[in-house]
C-alpha positions in Angstrom: 73.8 -135.3 -140.4 75.1 -135.6 -143.9 78.7 -134.5 -144.6 79.1 -131.8 -147.1 80.8 -133.1 -150.4 84.4 -132.4 -150.6 85.4 -130.6 -153.8 88.8 -131.2 -155.2 90.3 -128.7 -157.7 93.1 -129.3 -160.2 94.5 -126.4 -162.1 95.5 -126.4 -165.8 96.4 -123.8 -168.4 94.9 -123.7 -171.8 96.3 -122.0 -174.8 93.3 -121.6 -177.1 93.2 -118.0 -178.1 89.4 -117.8 -178.2 88.7 -119.9 -175.0 86.7 -118.3 -172.2 89.0 -117.0 -169.5 88.4 -117.9 -165.8 90.6 -116.9 -162.9 93.4 -115.3 -164.9 93.3 -118.0 -167.6 93.5 -120.9 -165.1 90.7 -123.4 -165.4 89.7 -125.5 -162.4 88.3 -129.0 -163.1 86.0 -130.1 -160.3 85.5 -133.6 -158.9 83.4 -134.9 -156.0 85.2 -136.8 -153.3 82.2 -138.9 -152.1 83.4 -142.2 -150.6 82.6 -141.3 -147.0 79.4 -139.4 -148.1 78.3 -142.2 -150.4 78.6 -144.7 -147.5 76.6 -142.4 -145.3 73.9 -142.0 -148.0 73.6 -145.7 -148.5 73.2 -146.3 -144.8 70.6 -143.7 -144.0 69.7 -144.3 -140.4 69.4 -140.8 -139.2 66.5 -140.3 -136.6 67.1 -136.5 -137.0 66.2 -136.6 -140.8 62.6 -136.8 -142.0 62.0 -139.5 -144.6 61.1 -137.1 -147.3 64.3 -135.1 -146.6 66.4 -138.3 -146.7 64.9 -139.1 -150.2 65.4 -135.6 -151.4 69.1 -135.5 -150.4 69.6 -139.0 -151.9 68.4 -137.7 -155.3 70.6 -134.6 -155.0 73.7 -136.7 -154.1 73.0 -138.9 -157.1 72.9 -136.0 -159.4 76.0 -134.5 -157.8 77.9 -137.8 -158.4 76.8 -137.9 -162.0 78.0 -134.3 -162.5 81.3 -135.2 -160.8 81.8 -138.2 -163.1 81.1 -135.9 -166.1 83.7 -133.5 -164.9 86.3 -136.2 -164.6 85.6 -137.2 -168.2 86.2 -133.7 -169.3 89.6 -133.8 -167.8 90.6 -136.5 -170.4 89.3 -134.4 -173.3 91.1 -131.8 -175.3 90.3 -128.3 -173.9 88.1 -126.4 -176.3 85.5 -123.7 -176.0 82.9 -126.4 -175.9 84.5 -128.4 -173.1 85.2 -125.3 -171.0 81.7 -124.1 -171.4 80.4 -127.5 -170.4 82.8 -127.5 -167.4 81.5 -124.2 -166.2 77.9 -125.2 -166.5 78.5 -128.5 -164.7 80.4 -126.7 -161.9 77.6 -124.1 -161.6 75.0 -126.9 -161.3 77.1 -128.8 -158.7 77.4 -125.7 -156.6 73.6 -125.3 -156.8 73.1 -128.9 -155.7 75.4 -128.5 -152.7 73.5 -125.4 -151.7 70.2 -127.3 -152.0 71.5 -130.0 -149.8 72.5 -127.5 -147.2 69.2 -125.8 -147.5 67.3 -129.1 -147.1 69.2 -129.9 -143.9 68.4 -126.5 -142.5 64.7 -126.9 -143.4 64.7 -130.3 -141.8 66.1 -128.8 -138.6 63.4 -126.1 -138.5 60.7 -128.7 -139.2 61.9 -130.9 -136.4 61.9 -128.0 -134.0 58.3 -127.3 -134.9 57.3 -130.9 -134.5 58.9 -130.9 -131.1 57.1 -127.8 -130.0 53.8 -129.3 -131.1 54.5 -132.3 -128.9 54.9 -130.2 -125.8 51.6 -129.8 -124.1 50.4 -126.3 -123.1 51.0 -125.8 -119.5 47.7 -124.6 -118.0 47.7 -123.7 -114.4 46.1 -126.3 -112.2 43.4 -125.3 -109.7 45.7 -126.4 -106.9 48.5 -124.1 -108.0 46.0 -121.2 -108.8 44.7 -121.4 -105.2 48.2 -121.4 -103.9 49.2 -118.4 -105.8 46.0 -116.5 -104.9 46.6 -117.3 -101.3 50.1 -116.0 -101.4 49.0 -112.7 -102.9 46.2 -112.4 -100.4 48.7 -112.8 -97.6 50.9 -110.1 -99.2 48.1 -107.6 -99.1 45.9 -108.2 -102.2 42.4 -106.7 -101.9 40.0 -109.3 -100.6 37.3 -108.5 -103.0 39.7 -108.9 -105.9 40.8 -112.2 -104.5 37.1 -113.3 -104.4 36.7 -112.4 -108.1 39.9 -114.3 -108.8 38.2 -117.5 -107.6 35.7 -117.4 -110.5 35.2 -120.9 -112.0 36.9 -122.7 -109.1 34.7 -125.3 -107.4 37.0 -127.4 -105.3 36.7 -127.8 -101.4 39.7 -125.6 -101.1 38.1 -122.8 -103.1 35.0 -122.9 -101.0 37.1 -122.8 -97.8 38.9 -119.7 -99.1 35.6 -118.0 -100.0 34.4 -118.6 -96.4 37.6 -117.1 -95.0 37.3 -114.1 -97.3 33.8 -113.4 -96.1 34.8 -113.7 -92.4 37.7 -111.3 -93.0 35.5 -108.7 -94.7 35.5 -109.3 -98.4 32.6 -107.6 -100.2 29.7 -110.0 -100.3 28.6 -108.7 -103.7 32.1 -109.4 -105.2 32.0 -112.9 -103.7 28.6 -113.4 -105.3 29.8 -112.3 -108.8 32.8 -114.6 -108.5 30.3 -117.6 -108.4 29.6 -117.2 -112.1 29.3 -120.4 -114.0 29.1 -122.6 -110.9 26.0 -124.7 -110.6 27.1 -126.9 -107.6 25.2 -127.3 -104.3 27.9 -125.3 -102.6 27.4 -122.4 -105.1 23.7 -122.3 -104.5 24.0 -122.5 -100.7 26.5 -119.6 -100.8 24.2 -117.5 -103.0 21.4 -117.9 -100.6 23.6 -117.0 -97.6 25.0 -113.9 -99.4 21.4 -112.7 -100.2 20.4 -113.1 -96.6 23.5 -111.1 -95.5 22.8 -108.2 -97.8 24.7 -108.9 -101.1 23.5 -106.8 -104.0 20.8 -108.6 -105.9 22.2 -107.4 -109.2 25.6 -108.8 -108.3 24.1 -112.1 -107.5 22.3 -112.0 -110.8 25.6 -111.3 -112.6 27.0 -114.4 -110.9 24.4 -116.5 -112.6 26.2 -116.1 -115.9 26.5 -119.4 -117.8 23.8 -121.1 -115.8 20.7 -122.4 -117.7 19.3 -124.6 -115.0 15.7 -124.4 -113.7 17.1 -123.2 -110.4 19.0 -120.4 -112.1 15.9 -119.2 -114.0 13.9 -119.3 -110.7 16.5 -117.1 -109.0 16.6 -114.6 -111.9 12.8 -114.2 -111.7 12.9 -113.8 -108.0 15.8 -111.3 -108.1 13.9 -109.1 -110.7 10.9 -109.1 -108.4 13.1 -108.0 -105.6 14.4 -105.1 -107.5 17.6 -106.3 -109.1 19.1 -104.1 -111.8 17.7 -105.3 -115.2 21.0 -104.7 -116.9 22.8 -106.8 -114.4 20.3 -109.6 -114.9 20.9 -109.3 -118.7 24.6 -109.5 -118.2 24.1 -112.7 -116.2 22.7 -114.3 -119.3 26.1 -114.6 -120.8 26.5 -117.9 -122.7 22.8 -118.7 -122.8 21.2 -119.2 -126.2 18.0 -120.9 -125.1 14.5 -119.7 -125.9 14.1 -118.7 -122.2 17.3 -116.5 -122.5 16.0 -114.7 -125.6 12.6 -114.2 -124.1 14.1 -112.6 -121.0 16.5 -110.4 -123.0 13.5 -109.0 -125.0 11.5 -108.5 -121.8 14.5 -106.7 -120.1 14.9 -104.4 -123.1 11.3 -103.5 -123.1 11.6 -102.6 -119.4 14.5 -100.3 -120.1 17.6 -102.5 -119.4 20.9 -100.9 -120.1 21.7 -101.8 -123.8 25.4 -101.9 -123.0 24.9 -104.5 -120.4 22.5 -106.5 -122.6 25.3 -106.5 -125.3 27.9 -107.6 -122.7 25.5 -110.5 -121.8 25.8 -112.0 -125.3 29.3 -113.2 -124.6 30.2 -116.5 -126.3 27.1 -116.6 -128.5 27.5 -117.2 -132.3 23.9 -117.8 -133.3 22.0 -115.7 -135.8 19.8 -114.3 -132.9 22.9 -113.1 -131.1 24.3 -111.3 -134.2 21.0 -109.8 -135.0 20.7 -108.5 -131.4 24.2 -107.1 -131.5 23.4 -105.2 -134.7 20.2 -103.9 -133.3 21.8 -102.8 -130.0 24.5 -100.8 -131.9 21.8 -99.1 -134.1 20.0 -98.1 -130.9 23.1 -96.6 -129.4 24.9 -99.4 -127.5 28.5 -98.6 -126.9 30.9 -100.4 -129.3 33.3 -101.2 -126.6 30.6 -103.1 -124.6 29.6 -104.9 -127.9 33.2 -105.9 -128.3 33.5 -107.2 -124.8 30.2 -109.0 -125.4 31.7 -111.2 -128.1 34.2 -113.3 -126.3 33.4 -112.0 -122.8 35.3 -110.3 -120.0 36.9 -111.5 -116.8 33.7 -113.0 -115.5 31.5 -113.8 -118.6 34.3 -115.4 -120.6 34.9 -117.9 -117.7 31.1 -118.5 -117.3 30.2 -119.4 -120.9 33.3 -121.6 -121.3 32.3 -123.5 -118.1 28.8 -124.1 -119.6 30.4 -125.2 -122.9 32.7 -127.6 -121.1 29.8 -129.1 -119.1 27.8 -129.7 -122.3 30.7 -131.3 -124.0 31.2 -133.6 -121.1 27.6 -134.5 -121.0 27.8 -135.5 -124.7 30.8 -137.7 -124.1 28.8 -139.5 -121.3 
């Protein structure tokens, strides 16, 4: 980094009766010892200094040297009120410049730290590590149904193997079904069918369809409604869906008495005019504000579901 300028002081007495008095009538002439610093300025090769900072400090040093030269000239002149006033002004400006150089270096340091932080990638947990940590907690006594919910969004062979083990060891089938939210893989559909055969709650299976806009998902929703699934749970399972089919089903469910709070919760992730109109309507009709709030970004299931849907769509566009 740049060396701070070295200030030399030489003291001298003045006898003018009307001259300004400084430091008990002693006047200090200031000069800038800049041989080393000038060499450093002329050979700027500092990777830790941003280009704009280098240029700014160069300009400040140039001005500091000019002031130093002016101060030296004053030493050769007769000391009068005018020269002493000029000397004071020059020294004040020189001090200001030195402070600006120090401030520029500090700002440069902070900016470099911020740049370095931006370079560091966010460390998101990998699916492999997530499964390892979930397995560890399960072995330490974590509730099996909670573990099943914690697998939401995970579609690897290891995740499916863990779901199978959870079911064998007594995890709630309905919880496992809800933890399939956002998953549209063959394994997910096979497990949904098995869970329904084994008595999983139809409403919970419907909740686990959040984020799915495929023909198979719509077929299952219609089937679940016919088999008595809770209408509110079906509405909740529409999270992330902004298609005509989704809006038609929401309208139909409300007419049949679906819980308005759950309909609001099932709007998670949607920013369309229709979504905001429905939120406003539901609130006017008495929907709970807390559920409406949860239905903006989503909760532990719906937030994952609509983001999975978004990511799939973005990947499809790239292809």
